[in-house]
C-alpha positions as a Markdown table, in Angstrom:
| # | Residue | x | y | z |
|---|---|---|---|---|
| 1 | Unk | 51.6 | -86.3 | -10.6 |
| 2 | Unk | 53.1 | -85.8 | -6.7 |
| 3 | Unk | 51.2 | -86.9 | -4.1 |
| 4 | Unk | 52.2 | -86.8 | -0.1 |
| 5 | Unk | 51.9 | -90.5 | 1.2 |
| 6 | Unk | 52.6 | -90.1 | 5.3 |
| 7 | Unk | 53.9 | -93.7 | 5.5 |
| 8 | Unk | 54.8 | -93.5 | 9.4 |
| 9 | Unk | 55.1 | -91.8 | 12.3 |
| 10 | Unk | 56.6 | -88.4 | 11.1 |
| 11 | Unk | 57.4 | -89.8 | 7.9 |
| 12 | Unk | 55.9 | -88.1 | 4.4 |
| 13 | Unk | 56.9 | -89.7 | 1.0 |
| 14 | Unk | 56.5 | -87.8 | -1.9 |
| 15 | Unk | 55.6 | -89.9 | -4.8 |
| 16 | Unk | 55.0 | -89.9 | -8.9 |
| 17 | Unk | 52.0 | -91.3 | -9.5 |
| 18 | Unk | 49.4 | -91.3 | -12.6 |
| 19 | Unk | 46.5 | -88.3 | -12.6 |
| 20 | Unk | 43.2 | -89.6 | -11.9 |
| 21 | Unk | 41.1 | -90.0 | -14.7 |
| 22 | Unk | 37.4 | -87.9 | -15.1 |
| 23 | Unk | 34.6 | -89.8 | -14.1 |
| 24 | Unk | 30.8 | -89.0 | -14.2 |
| 25 | Unk | 29.8 | -86.5 | -12.0 |
| 26 | Unk | 33.2 | -85.1 | -11.1 |
| 27 | Unk | 35.5 | -82.6 | -11.7 |
| 28 | Unk | 39.8 | -82.9 | -11.6 |
| 29 | Unk | 41.0 | -80.0 | -9.4 |
| 30 | Unk | 44.7 | -78.6 | -9.4 |
| 31 | Unk | 45.3 | -78.1 | -6.2 |
| 32 | Unk | 46.8 | -74.7 | -5.1 |
| 33 | Unk | 46.8 | -74.4 | -1.3 |
| 34 | Unk | 46.3 | -76.8 | 1.4 |
| 35 | Unk | 45.5 | -75.3 | 4.9 |
| 36 | Unk | 47.2 | -77.8 | 7.9 |
| 37 | Unk | 45.0 | -77.7 | 11.4 |
| 38 | Unk | 45.5 | -80.0 | 14.8 |
| 39 | Unk | 44.1 | -83.1 | 13.4 |
| 40 | Unk | 46.7 | -83.3 | 10.6 |
| 41 | Unk | 49.6 | -82.9 | 13.0 |
| 42 | Unk | 47.8 | -85.6 | 15.3 |
| 43 | Unk | 47.6 | -88.1 | 11.8 |
| 44 | Unk | 51.1 | -86.9 | 11.1 |
| 45 | Unk | 52.4 | -87.8 | 14.5 |
| 46 | Unk | 50.2 | -91.1 | 14.4 |
| 47 | Unk | 48.2 | -90.7 | 17.2 |
| 48 | Unk | 44.9 | -90.2 | 15.2 |
| 49 | Unk | 42.1 | -93.0 | 15.0 |
| 50 | Unk | 43.1 | -94.2 | 11.1 |
| 51 | Unk | 45.9 | -96.4 | 9.4 |
| 52 | Unk | 49.1 | -95.0 | 7.9 |
| 53 | Unk | 49.7 | -94.7 | 5.1 |
| 54 | Unk | 47.3 | -91.9 | 3.7 |
| 55 | Unk | 47.3 | -89.1 | 1.8 |
| 56 | Unk | 46.5 | -85.8 | 4.4 |
| 57 | Unk | 44.8 | -82.7 | 3.6 |
| 58 | Unk | 41.0 | -81.6 | 4.1 |
| 59 | Unk | 41.1 | -78.0 | 3.7 |
| 60 | Unk | 42.0 | -77.0 | 0.1 |
| 61 | Unk | 41.3 | -74.5 | -3.0 |
| 62 | Unk | 42.4 | -75.1 | -6.7 |
| 63 | Unk | 41.2 | -75.1 | -10.0 |
| 64 | Unk | 38.7 | -77.0 | -12.3 |
| 65 | Unk | 41.1 | -78.4 | -14.8 |
| 66 | Unk | 38.3 | -80.4 | -16.1 |
| 67 | Unk | 34.8 | -82.0 | -15.7 |
| 68 | Unk | 31.9 | -83.9 | -16.7 |
| 69 | Unk | 30.3 | -82.2 | -19.1 |
| 70 | Unk | 27.0 | -82.5 | -17.2 |
| 71 | Unk | 27.8 | -80.1 | -14.1 |
| 72 | Unk | 26.6 | -77.2 | -16.2 |
| 73 | Unk | 27.1 | -74.6 | -13.2 |
| 74 | Unk | 30.9 | -75.3 | -13.3 |
| 75 | Unk | 33.6 | -74.9 | -16.0 |
| 76 | Unk | 37.4 | -75.9 | -16.8 |
| 77 | Unk | 39.1 | -72.2 | -14.8 |
| 78 | Unk | 36.6 | -72.2 | -12.0 |
| 79 | Unk | 38.5 | -71.4 | -8.6 |
| 80 | Unk | 36.9 | -73.4 | -5.7 |
| 81 | Unk | 37.3 | -74.0 | -2.0 |
| 82 | Unk | 36.4 | -78.0 | -1.6 |
| 83 | Unk | 34.3 | -79.8 | 1.2 |
| 84 | Unk | 36.4 | -82.9 | 2.3 |
| 85 | Unk | 33.2 | -84.2 | 4.2 |
| 86 | Unk | 31.8 | -87.6 | 3.1 |
| 87 | Unk | 28.3 | -89.1 | 4.1 |
| 88 | Unk | 26.2 | -91.6 | 3.4 |
| 89 | Unk | 22.9 | -89.9 | 3.0 |
| 90 | Unk | 20.6 | -92.7 | 4.0 |
| 91 | Unk | 21.3 | -93.3 | 8.0 |
| 92 | Unk | 19.0 | -91.4 | 10.6 |
| 93 | Unk | 21.1 | -88.5 | 10.9 |
| 94 | Unk | 21.4 | -88.1 | 7.4 |
| 95 | Unk | 18.0 | -88.4 | 6.7 |
| 96 | Unk | 16.9 | -86.3 | 9.6 |
| 97 | Unk | 19.0 | -83.4 | 7.4 |
| 98 | Unk | 21.9 | -83.5 | 10.2 |
| 99 | Unk | 24.5 | -85.7 | 7.4 |
| 100 | Unk | 27.7 | -83.4 | 9.7 |
| 101 | Unk | 27.1 | -86.3 | 12.3 |
| 102 | Unk | 26.3 | -89.4 | 9.6 |
| 103 | Unk | 26.8 | -92.9 | 11.0 |
| 104 | Unk | 29.3 | -93.5 | 8.4 |
| 105 | Unk | 30.9 | -90.4 | 8.2 |
| 106 | Unk | 34.3 | -89.8 | 6.2 |
| 107 | Unk | 36.6 | -87.2 | 5.5 |
| 108 | Unk | 39.0 | -86.4 | 2.6 |
| 109 | Unk | 42.9 | -86.7 | 4.1 |
| 110 | Unk | 41.5 | -88.0 | 7.7 |
| 111 | Unk | 40.3 | -91.3 | 6.8 |
| 112 | Unk | 40.9 | -91.7 | 3.4 |
| 113 | Unk | 43.0 | -90.1 | 1.0 |
| 114 | Unk | 42.9 | -86.0 | 0.7 |
| 115 | Unk | 44.7 | -83.2 | -1.0 |
| 116 | Unk | 48.2 | -83.3 | -0.5 |
| 117 | Unk | 48.5 | -84.0 | -4.2 |
| 118 | Unk | 48.6 | -81.7 | -7.1 |
| 119 | Unk | 45.2 | -83.3 | -8.7 |
| 120 | Unk | 42.5 | -84.4 | -7.2 |
| 121 | Unk | 38.8 | -85.5 | -9.0 |
| 122 | Unk | 35.7 | -84.1 | -6.2 |
| 123 | Unk | 32.3 | -85.2 | -6.7 |
| 124 | Unk | 30.6 | -81.5 | -8.5 |
| 125 | Unk | 28.7 | -81.1 | -5.6 |
| 126 | Unk | 31.9 | -80.6 | -2.8 |
| 127 | Unk | 32.7 | -77.8 | -5.0 |
| 128 | Unk | 32.1 | -73.7 | -4.3 |
| 129 | Unk | 33.1 | -71.4 | -6.2 |
| 130 | Unk | 35.1 | -68.4 | -4.9 |
| 131 | Unk | 33.5 | -65.4 | -4.4 |
| 132 | Unk | 34.4 | -62.2 | -6.7 |
| 133 | Unk | 38.1 | -61.0 | -5.6 |
| 134 | Unk | 39.1 | -63.7 | -3.1 |
| 135 | Unk | 42.4 | -65.1 | -3.6 |
| 136 | Unk | 42.8 | -69.0 | -3.5 |
| 137 | Unk | 45.3 | -68.8 | -0.8 |
| 138 | Unk | 43.0 | -67.5 | 1.7 |
| 139 | Unk | 39.8 | -69.5 | 0.1 |
| 140 | Unk | 41.5 | -72.5 | 1.7 |
| 141 | Unk | 40.5 | -71.4 | 5.3 |
| 142 | Unk | 36.8 | -72.0 | 3.7 |
| 143 | Unk | 36.6 | -75.5 | 5.4 |
| 144 | Unk | 37.8 | -74.7 | 8.9 |
| 145 | Unk | 35.9 | -71.3 | 8.9 |
| 146 | Unk | 32.9 | -74.0 | 8.5 |
| 147 | Unk | 33.6 | -75.4 | 11.7 |
| 148 | Unk | 33.8 | -72.1 | 13.3 |
| 149 | Unk | 30.1 | -71.0 | 11.7 |
| 150 | Unk | 28.6 | -74.4 | 12.7 |
| 151 | Unk | 29.4 | -73.9 | 16.3 |
| 152 | Unk | 28.2 | -70.5 | 16.1 |
| 153 | Unk | 25.0 | -71.4 | 14.8 |
| 154 | Unk | 24.6 | -74.1 | 17.3 |
| 155 | Unk | 24.6 | -71.2 | 20.0 |
| 156 | Unk | 21.8 | -69.3 | 18.4 |
| 157 | Unk | 22.9 | -66.2 | 19.1 |
| 158 | Unk | 21.4 | -63.0 | 19.2 |
| 159 | Unk | 22.3 | -59.8 | 18.6 |
| 160 | Unk | 23.4 | -57.7 | 21.5 |
| 161 | Unk | 24.2 | -60.6 | 23.8 |
| 162 | Unk | 27.5 | -61.3 | 25.4 |
| 163 | Unk | 29.8 | -64.6 | 24.3 |
| 164 | Unk | 32.4 | -65.7 | 25.9 |
| 165 | Unk | 34.4 | -67.7 | 23.7 |
| 166 | Unk | 37.6 | -70.0 | 25.4 |
| 167 | Unk | 40.5 | -70.9 | 23.0 |
| 168 | Unk | 41.7 | -68.3 | 20.6 |
| 169 | Unk | 43.2 | -70.7 | 18.3 |
| 170 | Unk | 42.0 | -70.7 | 14.6 |
| 171 | Unk | 38.5 | -71.9 | 15.6 |
| 172 | Unk | 38.3 | -69.5 | 18.2 |
| 173 | Unk | 39.1 | -66.6 | 16.6 |
| 174 | Unk | 37.1 | -67.2 | 13.5 |
| 175 | Unk | 34.1 | -67.8 | 15.7 |
| 176 | Unk | 34.7 | -64.5 | 17.6 |
| 177 | Unk | 34.5 | -62.9 | 13.6 |
| 178 | Unk | 31.4 | -64.6 | 12.7 |
| 179 | Unk | 29.6 | -63.8 | 16.1 |
| 180 | Unk | 30.8 | -60.3 | 16.0 |
| 181 | Unk | 29.0 | -60.2 | 12.7 |
| 182 | Unk | 25.9 | -61.1 | 14.0 |
| 183 | Unk | 26.0 | -58.0 | 16.9 |
| 184 | Unk | 27.1 | -60.5 | 19.5 |
| 185 | Unk | 29.2 | -58.8 | 22.3 |
| 186 | Unk | 32.9 | -61.2 | 22.4 |
| 187 | Unk | 35.0 | -61.8 | 25.3 |
| 188 | Unk | 37.7 | -64.4 | 24.4 |
| 189 | Unk | 39.9 | -66.1 | 26.5 |
| 190 | Unk | 43.0 | -67.8 | 26.0 |
| 191 | Unk | 46.7 | -68.8 | 27.9 |
| 192 | Unk | 48.8 | -66.6 | 25.3 |
| 193 | Unk | 48.8 | -63.3 | 25.2 |
| 194 | Unk | 49.6 | -63.0 | 21.1 |
| 195 | Unk | 46.4 | -64.8 | 20.8 |
| 196 | Unk | 44.1 | -62.8 | 22.9 |
| 197 | Unk | 45.8 | -59.6 | 21.0 |
| 198 | Unk | 44.5 | -61.4 | 17.9 |
| 199 | Unk | 41.0 | -62.0 | 19.2 |
| 200 | Unk | 40.7 | -58.4 | 19.8 |
| 201 | Unk | 41.2 | -57.9 | 15.9 |
| 202 | Unk | 39.0 | -60.4 | 15.0 |
| 203 | Unk | 36.5 | -58.4 | 16.9 |
| 204 | Unk | 36.6 | -59.3 | 21.0 |
| 205 | Unk | 35.6 | -56.4 | 22.7 |
| 206 | Unk | 37.3 | -58.1 | 25.8 |
| 207 | Unk | 39.9 | -60.7 | 26.8 |
| 208 | Unk | 41.1 | -62.5 | 30.0 |
| 209 | Unk | 43.9 | -64.6 | 30.4 |
| 210 | Unk | 43.0 | -68.8 | 30.8 |
| 211 | Unk | 46.3 | -68.8 | 32.7 |
| 212 | Unk | 45.4 | -68.5 | 36.0 |
| 213 | Unk | 44.2 | -69.5 | 39.0 |
| 214 | Unk | 41.6 | -69.7 | 40.0 |
| 215 | Unk | 40.1 | -68.8 | 36.6 |
| 216 | Unk | 39.6 | -66.0 | 36.1 |
| 217 | Unk | 41.4 | -64.2 | 38.2 |
| 218 | Unk | 40.2 | -60.9 | 40.3 |
| 219 | Unk | 40.6 | -58.6 | 37.4 |
| 220 | Unk | 39.1 | -61.4 | 35.0 |
| 221 | Unk | 36.2 | -61.7 | 36.6 |
| 222 | Unk | 36.0 | -57.6 | 36.6 |
| 223 | Unk | 36.3 | -57.6 | 33.0 |
| 224 | Unk | 33.6 | -60.6 | 32.6 |
| 225 | Unk | 31.4 | -59.2 | 34.9 |
| 226 | Unk | 31.1 | -55.6 | 33.0 |
| 227 | Unk | 30.4 | -57.2 | 29.9 |
| 228 | Unk | 27.6 | -59.6 | 31.2 |
| 229 | Unk | 24.6 | -58.2 | 32.4 |
| 230 | Unk | 22.7 | -61.3 | 33.5 |
| 231 | Unk | 25.7 | -62.7 | 35.9 |
| 232 | Unk | 27.5 | -64.0 | 32.9 |
| 233 | Unk | 27.9 | -65.3 | 29.6 |
| 234 | Unk | 24.8 | -66.0 | 27.8 |
| 235 | Unk | 26.4 | -68.2 | 25.5 |
| 236 | Unk | 29.7 | -69.8 | 25.5 |
| 237 | Unk | 31.8 | -71.5 | 22.7 |
| 238 | Unk | 34.2 | -74.2 | 24.3 |
| 239 | Unk | 37.1 | -74.2 | 21.5 |
| 240 | Unk | 40.0 | -76.2 | 23.1 |
| 241 | Unk | 39.2 | -79.4 | 24.0 |
| 242 | Unk | 40.3 | -79.0 | 27.4 |
| 243 | Unk | 38.4 | -81.1 | 30.1 |
| 244 | Unk | 39.1 | -78.2 | 32.3 |
| 245 | Unk | 37.8 | -75.7 | 29.6 |
| 246 | Unk | 34.3 | -76.8 | 29.7 |
| 247 | Unk | 33.8 | -77.1 | 33.2 |
| 248 | Unk | 35.1 | -73.4 | 33.5 |
| 249 | Unk | 32.2 | -73.0 | 30.4 |
| 250 | Unk | 29.9 | -74.6 | 32.6 |
| 251 | Unk | 30.7 | -72.5 | 36.0 |
| 252 | Unk | 30.7 | -69.4 | 34.5 |
| 253 | Unk | 27.7 | -69.3 | 32.0 |
| 254 | Unk | 24.2 | -67.6 | 32.9 |
| 255 | Unk | 21.7 | -69.2 | 33.9 |
| 256 | Unk | 19.5 | -70.1 | 30.9 |
| 257 | Unk | 22.9 | -70.1 | 28.6 |
| 258 | Unk | 23.6 | -71.9 | 25.4 |
| 259 | Unk | 27.2 | -73.6 | 26.0 |
| 260 | Unk | 28.7 | -75.3 | 22.5 |
| 261 | Unk | 31.8 | -77.5 | 23.0 |
| 262 | Unk | 33.7 | -77.7 | 19.7 |
| 263 | Unk | 36.9 | -78.6 | 20.6 |
| 264 | Unk | 37.5 | -82.6 | 20.9 |
| 265 | Unk | 39.4 | -84.6 | 23.4 |
| 266 | Unk | 39.2 | -88.2 | 24.1 |
| 267 | Unk | 39.7 | -86.9 | 27.8 |
| 268 | Unk | 36.5 | -86.8 | 30.2 |
| 269 | Unk | 35.5 | -83.6 | 32.1 |
| 270 | Unk | 33.9 | -83.3 | 35.6 |
| 271 | Unk | 30.7 | -81.6 | 35.1 |
| 272 | Unk | 28.6 | -79.9 | 37.7 |
| 273 | Unk | 25.8 | -82.2 | 38.3 |
| 274 | Unk | 24.5 | -78.5 | 39.9 |
| 275 | Unk | 25.4 | -76.1 | 37.4 |
| 276 | Unk | 23.2 | -77.5 | 35.1 |
| 277 | Unk | 19.9 | -78.1 | 36.1 |
| 278 | Unk | 19.9 | -75.3 | 38.4 |
| 279 | Unk | 20.7 | -73.0 | 35.8 |
| 280 | Unk | 18.7 | -74.7 | 33.3 |
| 281 | Unk | 21.9 | -74.7 | 30.7 |
| 282 | Unk | 21.8 | -76.2 | 27.2 |
| 283 | Unk | 24.9 | -78.1 | 26.7 |
| 284 | Unk | 25.2 | -78.4 | 22.7 |
| 285 | Unk | 27.8 | -80.3 | 20.4 |
| 286 | Unk | 29.1 | -78.8 | 17.7 |
| 287 | Unk | 30.9 | -81.0 | 14.4 |
| 288 | Unk | 31.8 | -80.8 | 11.1 |
| 289 | Unk | 29.4 | -78.5 | 9.1 |
| 290 | Unk | 26.4 | -78.3 | 7.5 |
| 291 | Unk | 27.2 | -77.4 | 4.1 |
| 292 | Unk | 28.6 | -73.8 | 5.6 |
| 293 | Unk | 32.0 | -73.2 | 3.2 |
| 294 | Unk | 30.1 | -70.7 | 1.1 |
| 295 | Unk | 28.8 | -68.9 | 4.4 |
| 296 | Unk | 31.9 | -68.7 | 5.3 |
| 297 | Unk | 34.0 | -67.2 | 2.8 |
| 298 | Unk | 31.8 | -64.9 | 2.4 |
| 299 | Unk | 32.9 | -63.3 | 5.3 |
| 300 | Unk | 36.2 | -63.8 | 5.3 |
| 301 | Unk | 36.1 | -62.4 | 1.7 |
| 302 | Unk | 35.1 | -58.8 | 2.8 |
| 303 | Unk | 37.9 | -59.3 | 6.0 |
| 304 | Unk | 40.9 | -60.4 | 3.9 |
| 305 | Unk | 43.0 | -58.7 | 6.8 |
| 306 | Unk | 42.3 | -61.4 | 9.0 |
| 307 | Unk | 41.8 | -64.3 | 6.7 |
| 308 | Unk | 45.6 | -63.0 | 6.0 |
| 309 | Unk | 46.4 | -62.9 | 10.0 |
| 310 | Unk | 45.3 | -66.2 | 10.9 |
| 311 | Unk | 47.8 | -67.4 | 8.3 |
| 312 | Unk | 51.2 | -67.7 | 9.8 |
| 313 | Unk | 53.4 | -69.5 | 8.7 |
| 314 | Unk | 53.5 | -70.9 | 4.6 |
| 315 | Unk | 55.7 | -73.8 | 3.4 |
| 316 | Unk | 56.2 | -75.6 | -0.2 |
| 317 | Unk | 54.9 | -79.3 | -1.3 |
| 318 | Unk | 58.3 | -80.2 | -0.3 |
| 319 | Unk | 58.5 | -79.0 | 3.3 |
| 320 | Unk | 56.0 | -81.3 | 4.2 |
| 321 | Unk | 57.8 | -82.5 | 7.0 |
| 322 | Unk | 59.3 | -79.1 | 8.0 |
| 323 | Unk | 55.5 | -77.7 | 7.8 |
| 324 | Unk | 54.5 | -80.7 | 10.3 |
| 325 | Unk | 57.3 | -80.0 | 12.5 |
| 326 | Unk | 56.7 | -76.2 | 12.9 |
| 327 | Unk | 53.3 | -77.5 | 13.8 |
| 328 | Unk | 54.0 | -78.8 | 17.1 |
| 329 | Unk | 57.0 | -76.1 | 18.2 |
| 330 | Unk | 55.0 | -74.1 | 20.8 |
| 331 | Unk | 57.1 | -71.1 | 21.1 |
| 332 | Unk | 56.6 | -70.5 | 17.0 |
| 333 | Unk | 53.2 | -68.9 | 17.7 |
| 334 | Unk | 51.3 | -71.1 | 14.6 |
| 335 | Unk | 48.0 | -69.9 | 13.6 |
| 336 | Unk | 47.3 | -71.7 | 10.3 |
| 337 | Unk | 49.7 | -73.3 | 8.2 |
| 338 | Unk | 49.4 | -73.3 | 4.1 |
| 339 | Unk | 50.9 | -75.7 | 1.6 |
| 340 | Unk | 51.8 | -74.1 | -1.4 |
| 341 | Unk | 51.1 | -76.9 | -3.7 |
| 342 | Unk | 53.0 | -76.6 | -7.2 |
| 343 | Unk | 51.3 | -75.4 | -10.1 |
| 344 | Unk | 51.5 | -75.9 | -14.0 |
| 345 | Unk | 50.4 | -74.5 | -16.7 |
| 346 | Unk | 47.6 | -76.2 | -18.5 |
| 347 | Unk | 49.2 | -78.5 | -20.9 |
| 348 | Unk | 48.1 | -81.3 | -23.9 |
| 349 | Unk | 47.8 | -84.2 | -20.7 |
| 350 | Unk | 45.0 | -82.2 | -19.0 |
| 351 | Unk | 42.9 | -82.3 | -22.3 |
| 352 | Unk | 43.2 | -85.7 | -22.5 |
| 353 | Unk | 42.0 | -86.0 | -18.6 |
| 354 | Unk | 39.2 | -83.8 | -19.8 |
| 355 | Unk | 37.6 | -86.6 | -21.4 |
| 356 | Unk | 34.8 | -88.6 | -19.4 |
| 357 | Unk | 35.9 | -92.2 | -18.6 |
| 358 | Unk | 32.7 | -94.5 | -18.1 |
C-alpha cells in the first residue's frame, strides 16, 4: 500500500509499504478521504513542534476492511469517521474525565503516524459509524466539527443570547452553525468578506469587519449594539489565535460573559487586568474534544449544503504537495481541503489481512 511521508520541509514522499496486520481490539480501515487543517500545513512547513519524518493526516473517514471478531458493534463494510486522539487514561485530567487535555496526549498525524495511507489500523473505540445517508467525503469533517463543538460546549450557550464569533475559518464557521442550532444569535467577525458571507450562510444574523482600526468600526459597533441587549455579547468564541483578537474579545464582552479561546498560537496577548475582574468574565480554554465526533456528524449530516460549502478544494493523493501549497496561498480562499485517497476493490489480500495476529 502507499503511505505519504513528510520527510523534510515541504517534501512529501509516497512509499509502497506493507499493509498493517490486524491485531486484537483493532480494525483495518481503508482510508477514503483526509481533510487538511492549518496544523497540517505547519507540519509540512516544518514549523510545528513535532519531528520529521511523519505520516500526516488526522481528519479522516473510511471503510472497515477487517475487524477483530471481538468487536461486535462494528463489521466489515461499515463507513466510519475516526478519532485521532490518543490519551493515557491514568493521569489527573484523564481520571477527572478531561482526557482531551491528557498530560501525555498525542494525535495521529501530528505526533505519530496518521491517515495519509491507504490502510490504517485503529482501535475499535476510535471508530464512529456514520449517520444514515452521510457521504464519506463529508464525514472527514467530523474531527474539526468536534473541535468546534467542544468550544461551543465550553461556552455553555443559552438559547436566546447573543454570541460573538471572532474568525470565520472552518472552526469559527462550524461553531456558528452549532450555536445557531442551539438557538443562539450569532454575530461573526473576520477580515475577509468571502468568509463573512459564508458565516451568514452558516447562521450568523450579522457580520462585522475585523479589518478596521479601531475595531469595530462605527458601523460595526452599531451592528453589535443592536444585536446585544446586555452591553455586549454574553458569549465570545475566539477562533483565530491572533493575540489582538483575544484582547478584543475581553474588551467587547458583556459583564458576566464567557470568553472561549479555541484559536491556538504561541504568541502572548495583553489582556486588560481591569476588564476581567470588573466585568467578572469567565475566560475558558478549549482543546480537542470530549468524544464529540458523533454529535458533530449528526448536525453536519442534516446540513449537507453547509458541509459541502466548507470544502473548497479537493486533490488526489498524488497531489499532496500541491494541496499544501494551495493552503498557503491567501488568494485561494481556502476553507477545507480534502484529499481523495486511492480506493481499490476488496480482493484476496484483504481477506488475508482479516486474520487476527496475536
